[in-house]
C-alpha positions, -999 to 999 in steps of 0.1 A, spaced: -4 -107 -10 -17 -127 -39 -49 -106 -39 -28 -74 -38 -9 -87 -68 -42 -93 -86 -52 -56 -79 -18 -46 -92 -25 -65 -124 -58 -48 -128 -41 -14 -123 -16 -23 -151 -45 -33 -174 -58 3 -169 -24 17 -177 -19 27 -140 14 19 -122 8 -17 -110 6 -14 -73 -21 -32 -53 -33 -30 -17 -56 -51 5 -68 -41 39 -77 -70 63 -93 -72 97 -64 -84 119 -87 -105 142 -109 -123 117 -88 -122 86 -118 -107 67 -109 -87 36 -122 -52 42 -111 -34 10 -89 -40 -22 -76 -14 -46 -50 -7 -72 -34 26 -81 -59 51 -97 -39 83 -100 -46 86 -138 -82 76 -137 -90 100 -108 -67 128 -119 -53 126 -84 -16 121 -75 -26 109 -41 -48 81 -54 -23 54 -44 -37 19 -37 -29 22 0 -48 55 3 -78 42 -16 -83 12 8 -77 34 39 -102 60 26 -128 34 18 -127 18 52 -125 51 71 -155 63 52 -174 31 57 -167 32 95 -171 69 98 -138 71 116 -104 86 110 -85 57 126 -88 20 118 -68 1 144 -71 -37 143 -62 -38 106 -34 -52 84 -24 -36 51 -9 -58 24 7 -38 -5 29 -50 -34 54 -22 -31 70 -5 -1 48 25 7 60 60 -1 62 88 24 26 100 17 13 65 22 34 58 53 20 90 69 -15 79 61 -8 45 76 5 61 108 -24 85 111 -49 57 105 -33 37 133 -30 5 111 -15 -23 132 7 -40 106 20 -33 71 31 -63 49 47 -54 16 63 -73 -12 90 -54 -31 112 -28 -15 115 5 -33 150 21 -29 140 51 -49 106 60 -35 100 38 -4 97 54 30 97 25 54 130 6 51 144 30 25 144 67 22 131 87 51 122 56 72 91 73 83 82 50 112 116 55 127 113 93 129 108 108 164 78 128 150 60 97 140 32 91 166 22 56 155 45 28 144 29 -3 129 48 -35 128 63 -41 94 69 -73 74 87 -69 41 98 -92 13 66 -112 9 64 -125 -27 90 -98 -35 101 -113 -68 66 -114 -81 58 -80 -68 89 -65 -83 85 -83 -117 51 -68 -124 66 -34 -120 96 -42 -141 74 -56 -169 51 -26 -168 79 0 -171 99 -20 -197 68 -22 -219 66 16 -218 102 22 -229 
C-alpha cells in the first residue's frame, strides 16, 4: 500500500486526482505494475489507476484475465474499476480509504455482491486508510 500511496503522490504532483494502484503476483509477491490516475493527461475519463495497471499486465501477457494477482489501491474502486477487476479475474483487492460517494465495493452498488457479478475477489479494506484519505483531502482542499 505504501507503493500505491507513492503513485498517488505522483498523480497529485501532475494535478491528477491522487489515487494510486499496484498490481502484485499473489504467489511470489512480485510487483507487476504501478500507476496513478491519468485521466487528465490521457484525456480519458476511464484512465483510473486500477484500469491502467490492469491494462498494462493484460497487454504484457496477451490475456484478458489475470488470475493469481492482488490489486492494492489507495481508494475504494468505483463501479467502472470494480467491473474491470471482476472481468480480469483478479484474486484479491486491498484498498485504503473507503469512498462513500463513489465507491462500489463496500459502498454504493456493492458490485461484487450483485447476482450479475461473475467473479468476486476477496476484499480487504482499511489498510493505511488515514494516510490514503488524507492525501485526497489535502489535494481537494488545496483546490478550493
